[in-house]
C-alpha positions as a Python dict, from the first residue, in 0.01 Angstrom:
ca = {
    (1, 'M'): (0, 0, 0),
    (2, 'K'): (132, 341, -97),
    (3, 'E'): (196, 597, 175),
    (4, 'M'): (-34, 899, 172),
    (5, 'N'): (159, 1212, 65),
    (6, 'S'): (137, 1534, 263),
    (7, 'G'): (-101, 1697, 13),
    (8, 'N'): (-350, 1412, 33),
    (9, 'W'): (-323, 1410, 412),
    (10, 'I'): (-408, 1780, 437),
    (11, 'T'): (-698, 1732, 195),
    (12, 'C'): (-838, 1449, 407),
    (13, 'M'): (-810, 1656, 724),
    (14, 'V'): (-997, 1947, 564),
    (15, 'L'): (-1269, 1716, 437),
    (16, 'S'): (-1298, 1555, 781),
    (17, 'L'): (-1337, 1893, 947),
    (18, 'L'): (-1599, 1995, 691),
    (19, 'F'): (-1780, 1667, 754),
    (20, 'L'): (-1787, 1732, 1128),
    (21, 'I'): (-1912, 2087, 1079),
    (22, 'C'): (-2184, 1974, 838),
    (23, 'N'): (-2289, 1699, 1077),
    (24, 'D'): (-2343, 1896, 1394),
    (25, 'G'): (-1977, 1932, 1476),
    (26, 'W'): (-2066, 2226, 1702),
    (27, 'T'): (-2262, 2000, 1936),
    (28, 'Q'): (-1945, 1832, 2054),
    (29, 'T'): (-1951, 2089, 2336),
    (30, 'E'): (-2242, 1979, 2554),
    (31, 'T'): (-2488, 2255, 2636),
    (32, 'G'): (-2603, 2299, 2993),
    (33, 'R'): (-2896, 2464, 3165),
    (34, 'Y'): (-2900, 2843, 3117),
    (35, 'D'): (-2619, 2839, 2860),
    (36, 'V'): (-2866, 2990, 2614),
    (37, 'V'): (-3144, 3207, 2758),
    (38, 'I'): (-3462, 3374, 2643),
    (39, 'S'): (-3350, 3734, 2688),
    (40, 'E'): (-3630, 3942, 2530),
    (41, 'V'): (-4002, 3897, 2457),
    (42, 'M'): (-4214, 4114, 2231),
    (43, 'A'): (-4565, 3982, 2288),
    (44, 'D'): (-4771, 4285, 2182),
    (45, 'P'): (-4599, 4497, 1913),
    (46, 'S'): (-4898, 4728, 1856),
    (47, 'P'): (-4934, 5020, 1872),
    (48, 'V'): (-4601, 5049, 1695),
    (49, 'V'): (-4329, 5256, 1867),
    (50, 'G'): (-4042, 5216, 1621),
    (51, 'L'): (-4008, 4849, 1530),
    (52, 'P'): (-4231, 4668, 1281),
    (53, 'A'): (-4553, 4520, 1421),
    (54, 'V'): (-4385, 4180, 1464),
    (55, 'E'): (-4392, 3946, 1762),
    (56, 'Y'): (-4049, 3810, 1845),
    (57, 'L'): (-3836, 3626, 2099),
    (58, 'E'): (-3466, 3679, 2149),
    (59, 'L'): (-3213, 3409, 2243),
    (60, 'H'): (-2871, 3487, 2390),
    (61, 'N'): (-2570, 3254, 2404),
    (62, 'R'): (-2403, 3319, 2740),
    (63, 'T'): (-2110, 3079, 2683),
    (64, 'S'): (-1763, 3114, 2535),
    (65, 'H'): (-1832, 2869, 2253),
    (66, 'P'): (-2070, 2867, 1954),
    (67, 'C'): (-2393, 2672, 1983),
    (68, 'Q'): (-2562, 2481, 1701),
    (69, 'L'): (-2939, 2528, 1734),
    (70, 'K'): (-3033, 2258, 1485),
    (71, 'G'): (-3267, 2014, 1657),
    (72, 'W'): (-3354, 2260, 1933),
    (73, 'S'): (-3715, 2364, 1988),
    (74, 'L'): (-3926, 2639, 2141),
    (75, 'Q'): (-4252, 2582, 2321),
    (76, 'V'): (-4480, 2885, 2338),
    (77, 'G'): (-4787, 2795, 2537),
    (78, 'T'): (-4881, 2453, 2400),
    (79, 'S'): (-4726, 2506, 2055),
    (80, 'V'): (-4384, 2345, 1997),
    (81, 'K'): (-4172, 2450, 1699),
    (82, 'E'): (-3828, 2314, 1599),
    (83, 'L'): (-3554, 2571, 1539),
    (84, 'P'): (-3373, 2566, 1201),
    (85, 'D'): (-3005, 2502, 1137),
    (86, 'Y'): (-2830, 2804, 1289),
    (87, 'V'): (-2500, 2851, 1470),
    (88, 'L'): (-2536, 3102, 1755),
    (89, 'D'): (-2194, 3251, 1819),
    (90, 'S'): (-2045, 3299, 2162),
    (91, 'M'): (-2216, 3587, 2353),
    (92, 'A'): (-2433, 3655, 2046),
    (93, 'F'): (-2808, 3718, 2007),
    (94, 'V'): (-3063, 3585, 1761),
    (95, 'T'): (-3430, 3673, 1722),
    (96, 'V'): (-3706, 3423, 1651),
    (97, 'I'): (-3997, 3537, 1432),
    (98, 'A'): (-4273, 3391, 1217),
    (99, 'K'): (-4186, 3320, 854),
    (100, 'K'): (-4461, 3552, 730),
    (101, 'N'): (-4277, 3850, 886),
    (102, 'E'): (-3934, 3788, 723),
    (103, 'S'): (-3950, 4063, 462),
    (104, 'E'): (-4029, 4348, 703),
    (105, 'W'): (-3810, 4208, 983),
    (106, 'S'): (-3495, 4169, 772),
    (107, 'A'): (-3487, 4546, 728),
    (108, 'V'): (-3431, 4605, 1102),
    (109, 'C'): (-3257, 4286, 1219),
    (110, 'S'): (-3025, 4059, 1020),
    (111, 'N'): (-2964, 3790, 1284),
    (112, 'Y'): (-3290, 3600, 1300),
    (113, 'V'): (-3442, 3257, 1245),
    (114, 'A'): (-3794, 3205, 1114),
    (115, 'L'): (-4050, 2952, 1232),
    (116, 'S'): (-4358, 2844, 1041),
    (117, 'S'): (-4563, 3044, 1291),
    (118, 'L'): (-4522, 3228, 1620),
    (119, 'S'): (-4804, 3349, 1841),
    (120, 'I'): (-4732, 3496, 2186),
    (121, 'T'): (-5020, 3576, 2421),
    (122, 'D'): (-5025, 3946, 2508),
    (123, 'G'): (-5109, 3893, 2874),
    (124, 'G'): (-4833, 3640, 2929),
    (125, 'Q'): (-4762, 3269, 2901),
    (126, 'Q'): (-4499, 3001, 2944),
    (127, 'I'): (-4205, 2986, 2699),
    (128, 'I'): (-3960, 2694, 2711),
    (129, 'L'): (-3635, 2641, 2520),
    (130, 'Y'): (-3525, 2278, 2467),
    (131, 'D'): (-3194, 2152, 2329),
    (132, 'N'): (-3157, 1867, 2079),
    (133, 'R'): (-3175, 1615, 2367),
    (134, 'K'): (-3517, 1757, 2469),
    (135, 'Q'): (-3365, 1892, 2790),
    (136, 'V'): (-3493, 2223, 2924),
    (137, 'I'): (-3229, 2491, 2879),
    (138, 'H'): (-3436, 2790, 2993),
    (139, 'A'): (-3799, 2869, 3068),
    (140, 'V'): (-3990, 3189, 3138),
    (141, 'I'): (-4350, 3244, 3245),
    (142, 'F'): (-4383, 3614, 3174),
    (143, 'Q'): (-4680, 3835, 3259),
    (144, 'K'): (-4794, 4169, 3125),
    (145, 'E'): (-4752, 4308, 3477),
    (146, 'W'): (-4375, 4264, 3443),
    (147, 'H'): (-4388, 4602, 3267),
    (148, 'S'): (-4337, 4832, 3566),
    (149, 'E'): (-4485, 5129, 3374),
    (150, 'P'): (-4857, 5061, 3313),
    (151, 'I'): (-4860, 5260, 2989),
    (152, 'K'): (-4616, 5014, 2831),
    (153, 'R'): (-4848, 4722, 2906),
    (154, 'D'): (-5075, 4841, 2626),
    (155, 'G'): (-4829, 4734, 2356),
    (156, 'G'): (-4534, 4845, 2147),
    (157, 'W'): (-4265, 4767, 2407),
    (158, 'S'): (-4070, 4447, 2465),
    (159, 'L'): (-3981, 4290, 2798),
    (160, 'E'): (-3603, 4264, 2843),
    (161, 'M'): (-3389, 4066, 3086),
    (162, 'K'): (-3170, 4292, 3300),
    (163, 'D'): (-2893, 4051, 3400),
    (164, 'T'): (-2842, 3745, 3182),
    (165, 'D'): (-2606, 3603, 3446),
    (166, 'L'): (-2912, 3556, 3673),
    (167, 'P'): (-3149, 3387, 3426),
    (168, 'C'): (-3359, 3216, 3696),
    (169, 'R'): (-3436, 3525, 3904),
    (170, 'G'): (-3784, 3577, 3759),
    (171, 'M'): (-3989, 3898, 3760),
    (172, 'D'): (-3722, 4104, 3938),
    (173, 'N'): (-3490, 4048, 3641),
    (174, 'W'): (-3732, 4178, 3375),
    (175, 'D'): (-3880, 4511, 3276),
    (176, 'S'): (-3982, 4718, 2974),
    (177, 'S'): (-3727, 4817, 2715),
    (178, 'V'): (-3622, 5182, 2730),
    (179, 'D'): (-3492, 5187, 2373),
    (180, 'E'): (-3660, 5454, 2159),
    (181, 'S'): (-3771, 5189, 1911),
    (182, 'G'): (-3952, 4986, 2180),
    (183, 'G'): (-3704, 4697, 2190),
    (184, 'T'): (-3349, 4579, 2116),
    (185, 'P'): (-3389, 4272, 1892),
    (186, 'G'): (-3063, 4094, 1811),
    (187, 'R'): (-2844, 4314, 2032),
    (188, 'A'): (-2764, 4384, 2397),
    (189, 'N'): (-3068, 4484, 2601),
    (190, 'S'): (-3126, 4850, 2681),
    (191, 'I'): (-3180, 4783, 3053),
    (192, 'R'): (-2883, 4552, 3102),
    (193, 'Q'): (-2722, 4579, 3444),
    (194, 'S'): (-2555, 4366, 3710),
    (195, 'L'): (-2784, 4258, 3991),
    (196, 'D'): (-2680, 4128, 4330),
    (197, 'D'): (-2818, 3798, 4454),
    (198, 'M'): (-2692, 3699, 4798),
    (199, 'S'): (-3013, 3533, 4918),
    (200, 'P'): (-3022, 3154, 4948),
    (201, 'P'): (-3326, 2963, 4824),
    (202, 'E'): (-3594, 2889, 5084),
    (203, 'M'): (-3854, 2617, 5117),
    (204, 'E'): (-4200, 2767, 5069),
    (205, 'R'): (-4448, 2481, 5075),
    (206, 'I'): (-4495, 2107, 5048),
    (207, 'T'): (-4750, 1871, 4900),
    (208, 'L'): (-4781, 1492, 4874),
    (209, 'L'): (-4807, 1393, 4508),
    (210, 'D'): (-4885, 1038, 4614),
    (211, 'S'): (-4832, 823, 4922),
    (212, 'L'): (-4456, 795, 4859),
    (213, 'T'): (-4365, 1125, 4689),
    (214, 'L'): (-4322, 1470, 4839),
    (215, 'R'): (-4298, 1778, 4621),
    (216, 'V'): (-4100, 2054, 4793),
    (217, 'F'): (-4148, 2403, 4646),
    (218, 'F'): (-3877, 2667, 4676),
    (219, 'S'): (-3876, 3047, 4658),
    (220, 'E'): (-3674, 3032, 4334),
    (221, 'P'): (-3539, 2778, 4083),
    (222, 'V'): (-3284, 2540, 4232),
    (223, 'E'): (-3039, 2274, 4119),
    (224, 'I'): (-2893, 1983, 4309),
    (225, 'L'): (-2527, 1887, 4332),
    (226, 'N'): (-2409, 1530, 4300),
    (227, 'G'): (-2410, 1331, 4619),
    (228, 'E'): (-2637, 1190, 4883),
    (229, 'A'): (-2813, 1339, 5184),
    (230, 'L'): (-3002, 1619, 5012),
    (231, 'F'): (-3283, 1602, 5269),
    (232, 'Y'): (-3327, 1481, 5627),
    (233, 'I'): (-3667, 1396, 5773),
    (234, 'R'): (-3754, 1373, 6143),
    (235, 'P'): (-3889, 1146, 6285),
    (236, 'E'): (-3678, 930, 6059),
    (237, 'L'): (-3824, 870, 5715),
    (238, 'S'): (-3573, 756, 5454),
    (239, 'V'): (-3532, 937, 5122),
    (240, 'T'): (-3466, 708, 4826),
    (241, 'Q'): (-3441, 960, 4541),
    (242, 'V'): (-3455, 1334, 4466),
    (243, 'R'): (-3551, 1465, 4122),
    (244, 'E'): (-3557, 1816, 3977),
    (245, 'V'): (-3891, 1935, 3836),
    (246, 'P'): (-3881, 2105, 3494),
    (247, 'P'): (-3941, 2344, 3333),
    (248, 'L'): (-3884, 2611, 3602),
    (249, 'F'): (-3695, 2384, 3847),
    (250, 'S'): (-3845, 2565, 4146),
    (251, 'A'): (-3944, 2235, 4309),
    (252, 'L'): (-3784, 1901, 4394),
    (253, 'D'): (-3962, 1566, 4407),
    (254, 'V'): (-3856, 1358, 4707),
    (255, 'S'): (-3924, 984, 4699),
    (256, 'L'): (-3984, 819, 5037),
    (257, 'S'): (-3907, 465, 5147),
    (258, 'S'): (-4233, 429, 5341),
    (259, 'V'): (-4574, 593, 5364),
    (260, 'P'): (-4600, 877, 5622),
    (261, 'H'): (-4816, 805, 5926),
    (262, 'P'): (-5175, 929, 5897),
    (263, 'T'): (-5387, 1189, 6083),
    (264, 'T'): (-5216, 1413, 6340),
    (265, 'F'): (-4861, 1274, 6305),
    (266, 'L'): (-4624, 1550, 6183),
    (267, 'Y'): (-4276, 1540, 6027),
    (268, 'Y'): (-4004, 1797, 5974),
    (269, 'I'): (-3801, 1799, 5651),
    (270, 'E'): (-3478, 2000, 5627),
    (271, 'G'): (-3251, 2054, 5329),
    (272, 'S'): (-2875, 2050, 5287),
    (273, 'C'): (-2616, 2276, 5130),
    (274, 'R'): (-2614, 2051, 4821),
    (275, 'I'): (-2916, 2250, 4702),
    (276, 'R'): (-2838, 2588, 4541),
    (277, 'D'): (-2982, 2854, 4312),
    (278, 'C'): (-2844, 2963, 3975),
    (279, 'A'): (-2640, 3239, 4141),
    (280, 'G'): (-2457, 2977, 4347),
    (281, 'N'): (-2623, 3058, 4681),
    (282, 'V'): (-2659, 2736, 4878),
    (283, 'F'): (-2959, 2636, 5087),
    (284, 'S'): (-2919, 2714, 5457),
    (285, 'E'): (-2840, 2383, 5626),
    (286, 'G'): (-3112, 2283, 5869),
    (287, 'D'): (-3390, 2508, 5739),
    (288, 'G'): (-3709, 2329, 5653),
    (289, 'L'): (-4084, 2284, 5689),
    (290, 'T'): (-4333, 2073, 5878),
    (291, 'F'): (-4551, 1836, 5679),
    (292, 'G'): (-4794, 1553, 5736),
    (293, 'R'): (-5035, 1319, 5568),
    (294, 'P'): (-5337, 1537, 5485),
    (295, 'V'): (-5703, 1453, 5523),
    (296, 'T'): (-5996, 1567, 5312),
    (297, 'P'): (-6148, 1861, 5502),
    (298, 'A'): (-6495, 1838, 5652),
    (299, 'V'): (-6742, 2124, 5682),
    (300, 'G'): (-6601, 2380, 5924),
    (301, 'D'): (-6246, 2235, 5932),
    (302, 'I'): (-6117, 2534, 5737),
    (303, 'V'): (-6291, 2870, 5740),
    (304, 'I'): (-6277, 3204, 5564),
    (305, 'N'): (-6090, 3427, 5807),
    (306, 'E'): (-6017, 3754, 5622),
    (307, 'V'): (-6123, 3911, 5292),
    (308, 'L'): (-5978, 4203, 5099),
    (309, 'S'): (-6219, 4280, 4815),
    (310, 'H'): (-6141, 4650, 4766),
    (311, 'P'): (-5763, 4684, 4712),
    (312, 'F'): (-5574, 5013, 4705),
    (313, 'D'): (-5590, 5221, 4383),
    (314, 'G'): (-5814, 4970, 4204),
    (315, 'A'): (-5527, 4720, 4178),
    (316, 'D'): (-5609, 4358, 4099),
    (317, 'A'): (-5480, 4248, 4440),
    (318, 'D'): (-5769, 4084, 4624),
    (319, 'F'): (-5688, 3819, 4882),
    (320, 'V'): (-5880, 3566, 5090),
    (321, 'E'): (-5728, 3426, 5408),
    (322, 'I'): (-5807, 3071, 5521),
    (323, 'Y'): (-5768, 2939, 5875),
    (324, 'N'): (-5734, 2570, 5964),
    (325, 'R'): (-5925, 2525, 6289),
    (326, 'S'): (-5906, 2143, 6279),
    (327, 'S'): (-5643, 1918, 6433),
    (328, 'Y'): (-5545, 1775, 6093),
    (329, 'V'): (-5325, 1877, 5802),
    (330, 'V'): (-5529, 2005, 5506),
    (331, 'D'): (-5377, 2031, 5158),
    (332, 'L'): (-5521, 2324, 4966),
    (333, 'K'): (-5487, 2132, 4640),
    (334, 'D'): (-5803, 1953, 4760),
    (335, 'V'): (-5983, 2287, 4806),
    (336, 'K'): (-6149, 2524, 4561),
    (337, 'I'): (-6227, 2890, 4613),
    (338, 'G'): (-6529, 3044, 4447),
    (339, 'S'): (-6734, 3358, 4413),
    (340, 'G'): (-7100, 3451, 4377),
    (341, 'G'): (-7398, 3223, 4397),
    (342, 'D'): (-7636, 3115, 4669),
    (343, 'T'): (-7586, 2748, 4749),
    (344, 'M'): (-7311, 2694, 4489),
    (345, 'P'): (-7039, 2926, 4356),
    (346, 'L'): (-7087, 3079, 4012),
    (347, 'K'): (-6712, 3055, 3950),
    (348, 'S'): (-6465, 2826, 4123),
    (349, 'V'): (-6090, 2760, 4086),
    (350, 'S'): (-5832, 2545, 4262),
    (351, 'A'): (-5689, 2718, 4567),
    (352, 'S'): (-5340, 2575, 4505),
    (353, 'N'): (-5138, 2313, 4325),
    (354, 'G'): (-5007, 2210, 4667),
    (355, 'F'): (-4993, 2388, 5003),
    (356, 'Q'): (-5014, 2198, 5331),
    (357, 'L'): (-5202, 2407, 5587),
    (358, 'M'): (-5106, 2299, 5938),
    (359, 'P'): (-5358, 2288, 6228),
    (360, 'G'): (-5407, 2637, 6368),
    (361, 'A'): (-5229, 2797, 6071),
    (362, 'Y'): (-5326, 3070, 5824),
    (363, 'C'): (-5283, 3102, 5448),
    (364, 'A'): (-5370, 3407, 5238),
    (365, 'L'): (-5458, 3328, 4876),
    (366, 'C'): (-5336, 3636, 4686),
    (367, 'K'): (-5431, 3754, 4341),
    (368, 'N'): (-5104, 3951, 4337),
    (369, 'R'): (-4878, 3814, 4607),
    (370, 'R'): (-4596, 4060, 4540),
    (371, 'L'): (-4829, 4359, 4577),
    (372, 'T'): (-4986, 4217, 4892),
    (373, 'E'): (-4642, 4171, 5046),
    (374, 'Q'): (-4545, 4526, 4952),
    (375, 'Q'): (-4860, 4692, 5086),
    (376, 'Y'): (-4902, 4506, 5415),
    (377, 'Y'): (-4673, 4384, 5688),
    (378, 'C'): (-4639, 4006, 5657),
    (379, 'R'): (-4469, 3843, 5953),
    (380, 'S'): (-4461, 3510, 5770),
    (381, 'P'): (-4431, 3559, 5391),
    (382, 'V'): (-4452, 3181, 5334),
    (383, 'A'): (-4816, 3210, 5450),
    (384, 'L'): (-4886, 3420, 5139),
    (385, 'H'): (-4971, 3198, 4846),
    (386, 'S'): (-5004, 3318, 4488),
    (387, 'C'): (-5341, 3232, 4333),
    (388, 'D'): (-5339, 3416, 3999),
    (389, 'S'): (-5678, 3273, 3902),
    (390, 'L'): (-5847, 3395, 4222),
    (391, 'P'): (-6197, 3513, 4123),
    (392, 'A'): (-6258, 3886, 4116),
    (393, 'F'): (-6461, 3991, 4419),
    (394, 'A'): (-6684, 4299, 4401),
    (395, 'N'): (-6570, 4592, 4614),
    (396, 'S'): (-6888, 4661, 4810),
    (397, 'A'): (-7063, 4323, 4844),
    (398, 'G'): (-7015, 3967, 4728),
    (399, 'V'): (-6987, 3601, 4823),
    (400, 'V'): (-6678, 3390, 4895),
    (401, 'F'): (-6697, 3009, 4885),
    (402, 'L'): (-6464, 2737, 5007),
    (403, 'T'): (-6548, 2395, 4865),
    (404, 'T'): (-6392, 2056, 4806),
    (405, 'R'): (-6294, 1960, 4454),
    (406, 'S'): (-6634, 1793, 4423),
    (407, 'L'): (-6795, 2131, 4516),
    (408, 'R'): (-6912, 2028, 4862),
    (409, 'V'): (-6937, 2357, 5050),
    (410, 'L'): (-6692, 2390, 5341),
    (411, 'D'): (-6760, 2756, 5422),
    (412, 'R'): (-6948, 3049, 5270),
    (413, 'F'): (-6924, 3419, 5350),
    (414, 'A'): (-7155, 3686, 5206),
    (415, 'Y'): (-6969, 4008, 5282),
    (416, 'D'): (-7092, 4366, 5269),
    (417, 'E'): (-6908, 4694, 5316),
    (418, 'K'): (-7163, 4775, 5590),
    (419, 'M'): (-6977, 4523, 5806),
    (420, 'H'): (-6681, 4762, 5819),
    (421, 'F'): (-6610, 5001, 6105),
    (422, 'T'): (-6862, 5284, 6080),
    (423, 'G'): (-6596, 5550, 6138),
    (424, 'L'): (-6403, 5470, 5819),
    (425, 'T'): (-6421, 5732, 5546),
    (426, 'S'): (-6323, 5468, 5285),
    (427, 'T'): (-6292, 5088, 5279),
    (428, 'E'): (-6025, 5097, 5006),
    (429, 'G'): (-5733, 4880, 5111),
    (430, 'V'): (-5911, 4770, 5430),
    (431, 'S'): (-5981, 4401, 5486),
    (432, 'L'): (-6270, 4246, 5676),
    (433, 'E'): (-6140, 4026, 5957),
    (434, 'R'): (-6321, 3747, 6135),
    (435, 'V'): (-6341, 3814, 6510),
    (436, 'R'): (-6382, 3454, 6633),
    (437, 'A'): (-6309, 3132, 6448),
    (438, 'D'): (-6567, 2938, 6651),
    (439, 'R'): (-6856, 3173, 6577),
    (440, 'P'): (-7077, 3138, 6266),
    (441, 'T'): (-6920, 3274, 5951),
    (442, 'Q'): (-7229, 3462, 5841),
    (443, 'D'): (-7284, 3639, 6172),
    (444, 'P'): (-7233, 4007, 6074),
    (445, 'D'): (-7113, 4085, 6428),
    (446, 'N'): (-6833, 3833, 6380),
    (447, 'W'): (-6656, 4062, 6130),
    (448, 'H'): (-6476, 4393, 6166),
    (449, 'S'): (-6238, 4615, 5972),
    (450, 'A'): (-5871, 4532, 6021),
    (451, 'S'): (-5715, 4788, 6250),
    (452, 'S'): (-5516, 5091, 6142),
    (453, 'S'): (-5229, 4986, 6371),
    (454, 'V'): (-5146, 4690, 6142),
    (455, 'G'): (-5196, 4881, 5817),
    (456, 'Y'): (-5559, 4770, 5767),
    (457, 'A'): (-5492, 4403, 5687),
    (458, 'T'): (-5315, 4098, 5834),
    (459, 'P'): (-5270, 3852, 5545),
    (460, 'G'): (-5134, 3516, 5660),
    (461, 'D'): (-5138, 3610, 6029),
    (462, 'Q'): (-5368, 3625, 6330),
    (463, 'N'): (-5632, 3892, 6285),
    (464, 'S'): (-5591, 4227, 6455),
    (465, 'Q'): (-5952, 4204, 6571),
    (466, 'N'): (-5916, 3851, 6705),
    (467, 'G'): (-6156, 3776, 6993),
    (468, 'T'): (-6073, 3541, 7279),
    (469, 'D'): (-6318, 3617, 7562),
    (470, 'D'): (-6512, 3309, 7666),
    (471, 'A'): (-6694, 3434, 7976),
    (472, 'S'): (-6996, 3241, 8104),
    (473, 'D'): (-7190, 3514, 8290),
    (474, 'A'): (-7551, 3578, 8186),
    (475, 'L'): (-7460, 3918, 8035),
    (476, 'V'): (-7105, 4015, 7945),
    (477, 'V'): (-6995, 4341, 7784),
    (478, 'S'): (-6625, 4326, 7699),
    (479, 'P'): (-6425, 4539, 7721),
    (480, 'E'): (-6592, 4781, 7955),
    (481, 'V'): (-6393, 5075, 7811),
    (482, 'I'): (-6372, 5116, 7434),
    (483, 'S'): (-6188, 5361, 7209),
    (484, 'P'): (-6358, 5331, 6867),
    (485, 'D'): (-6076, 5456, 6644),
    (486, 'N'): (-6000, 5129, 6455),
    (487, 'D'): (-5646, 5103, 6589),
    (488, 'G'): (-5696, 4737, 6680),
    (489, 'F'): (-5715, 4804, 7054),
    (490, 'E'): (-6058, 4790, 7218),
    (491, 'D'): (-6233, 4928, 6910),
    (492, 'F'): (-6573, 4784, 7001),
    (493, 'A'): (-6767, 4627, 7285),
    (494, 'E'): (-6880, 4269, 7241),
    (495, 'I'): (-7216, 4198, 7403),
    (496, 'R'): (-7276, 3833, 7497),
    (497, 'L'): (-7592, 3701, 7659),
    (498, 'K'): (-7669, 3343, 7759),
    (499, 'F'): (-8023, 3224, 7840),
    (500, 'E'): (-8146, 2928, 8043),
    (501, 'E'): (-8438, 2865, 7806),
    (502, 'L'): (-8501, 2847, 7434),
    (503, 'E'): (-8728, 3068, 7221),
    (504, 'N'): (-8631, 3416, 7336),
    (505, 'Q'): (-8712, 3752, 7183),
    (506, 'V'): (-8436, 4001, 7260),
    (507, 'S'): (-8393, 4379, 7252),
    (508, 'I'): (-8056, 4547, 7313),
    (509, 'Q'): (-8032, 4924, 7354),
    (510, 'V'): (-7758, 5171, 7449),
    (511, 'F'): (-7840, 5483, 7652),
    (512, 'N'): (-7622, 5781, 7744),
    (513, 'D'): (-7574, 5906, 8099),
    (514, 'K'): (-7876, 6136, 8064),
    (515, 'G'): (-8104, 5846, 7982),
    (516, 'F'): (-8145, 5918, 7612),
    (517, 'L'): (-8142, 5627, 7365),
    (518, 'V'): (-7838, 5649, 7137),
    (519, 'K'): (-7842, 5308, 6966),
    (520, 'Q'): (-8094, 5027, 6911),
    (521, 'I'): (-7884, 4714, 6845),
    (522, 'L'): (-8162, 4449, 6850),
    (523, 'N'): (-8538, 4500, 6853),
    (524, 'N'): (-8743, 4194, 6956),
    (525, 'A'): (-8511, 3969, 6759),
    (526, 'P'): (-8586, 3594, 6788),
    (527, 'C'): (-8285, 3415, 6944),
    (528, 'G'): (-8180, 3078, 7084),
    (529, 'Q'): (-7988, 3033, 7405),
    (530, 'E'): (-7704, 3268, 7318),
    (531, 'V'): (-7669, 3613, 7161),
    (532, 'V'): (-7342, 3770, 7050),
    (533, 'C'): (-7337, 4117, 6898),
    (534, 'R'): (-7123, 4430, 6917),
    (535, 'W'): (-7143, 4804, 6962),
    (536, 'E'): (-6880, 5015, 6790),
    (537, 'G'): (-6955, 5331, 6984),
    (538, 'E'): (-7184, 5472, 6717),
    (539, 'D'): (-7530, 5631, 6741),
    (540, 'E'): (-7830, 5571, 6515),
    (541, 'S'): (-7686, 5797, 6246),
    (542, 'G'): (-7354, 5610, 6243),
    (543, 'Q'): (-7159, 5886, 6417),
    (544, 'I'): (-6921, 5799, 6701),
    (545, 'V'): (-7067, 5912, 7034),
    (546, 'P'): (-6880, 6155, 7262),
    (547, 'T'): (-6653, 6039, 7542),
    (548, 'G'): (-6861, 5936, 7843),
    (549, 'M'): (-7050, 5662, 8028),
    (550, 'Y'): (-7315, 5456, 7848),
    (551, 'V'): (-7553, 5185, 7965),
    (552, 'V'): (-7624, 4867, 7767),
    (553, 'V'): (-7977, 4749, 7849),
    (554, 'V'): (-8091, 4399, 7750),
    (555, 'R'): (-8457, 4294, 7772),
    (556, 'W'): (-8593, 3959, 7667),
    (557, 'W'): (-8921, 3772, 7667),
    (558, 'N'): (-8931, 3394, 7677),
    (559, 'A'): (-9207, 3210, 7488),
    (560, 'Q'): (-9193, 2899, 7711),
    (561, 'S'): (-9205, 3056, 8056),
    (562, 'R'): (-9388, 3370, 7942),
    (563, 'R'): (-9145, 3579, 8147),
    (564, 'T'): (-8986, 3916, 8072),
    (565, 'R'): (-8646, 3995, 8220),
    (566, 'S'): (-8381, 4264, 8184),
    (567, 'L'): (-8012, 4319, 8260),
    (568, 'R'): (-7780, 4615, 8220),
    (569, 'K'): (-7408, 4687, 8202),
    (570, 'V'): (-7209, 5009, 8192),
    (571, 'V'): (-6955, 5072, 7916),
    (572, 'S'): (-6729, 5377, 7885),
    (573, 'V'): (-6639, 5537, 7555),
    (574, 'Y'): (-6309, 5720, 7522),
    (575, 'R'): (-6234, 5920, 7209),
    (576, 'P'): (-5865, 6010, 7194),
    (577, 'R'): (-5790, 6355, 7058),
}
């Protein structure tokens, strides 16, 4: 056999290199998560600002090597389209458009690829980028509200990523373009900046997917390092496997060796430093959450505890707080929240895709969790749960339902702005709080405006108007001195009356120290063996009475014994200047 001369050898090497390039030679460098990111989204290009009326996505290669996009795909909503043969250079950008828009787009941007079609929902949706192995490289669930300036939500402006080195940061890392054309397709973003991220990921909630699988949700996307001992569970429950959950990777599925004990038995799961976010911050060793094996709630196990139906400035930021007054764990994935209707809700949605509510715990279902957290003090932010599909509740009056998934009613509250503190000039931004968890939900005297001292709402926490008095005297007025200024401290007097017999007709009146009637609370109202109502220090016209001494007079007539009786208590009203 003849030896190959140097010229033939060089020719063969060139041909071999060309063969590799033409057969996906660029894919020899394996692509990892976040190597290529979705860096810009133009969902609503009209009205036009400067760019053509074309929807587009922008991809950015963050690595030091080129990336062959052949075989990759984009999922926009439910539509999946394969990307064409295109080599995305190191640190370069490429826009993705629909083929029908090529002629007008090529005039403003030369680095683009065209799909057979591209349709992005104006209000927001999920976008996922897959590599040629069908692995998720990056995913975004954008919303119109990511535009911080409301005027730009109406169209013509793209959403841009601020810091492409923090691709998993979410809403904080996105905002409207400030470029005069409305966007920066195919080039560096106009709002690019370096953001600091020193916060470790935190566990937010837990649900049982099945008898042997826990899903642990985190405050941000996470990744796991190689090795064992990612989680510890006490009392001891062995972990057999931990899996990341695409496409956002903000949860981990934890497989258990045995089924958790039922009913009131509780566990504590803590994570290890082998869990980290995309900025490299590791999970704080030992932090964790309590969980248990949930039960299907019965009527009255969970109750509506607080409602904000009239948010500040007309914002879409309603919330409904739920309280678990049972001794069992309830998973809110088994609960629906609804609005309107008499015996059944007119509209109903799932309260959560998984949130274990512990006995004696609170959870606020928020239409706009971020806004709720900004506007009110939240001692326990993990008790705020985002429920984007929360029904819209009318400002002045409406109905809130809690039901099982089969629509069995667990609790129902027909609210009215008349239940608010009479001294308020406006109910905007003021929630209605339940006074006592053990009293009937629909009792209008069991609700009161959240106090001014807590900022007019207590989402995810004990109510500012929480009642605890459980006296057993025949007539109790508590407290005996009230200051009706809605500061959360002795804002109203609770009047409680217990009878020895059934079938009573009751009248409750308040007189001033001169003997003049200032307020008729009940007038021959039919009652059972107990009456609970309140006086907020107001007269018949709704005005707060002057500082002074007042007498609560209770008269009742019993249908069985045919007897009339009366009792009285003194209450003082103090109006601070």
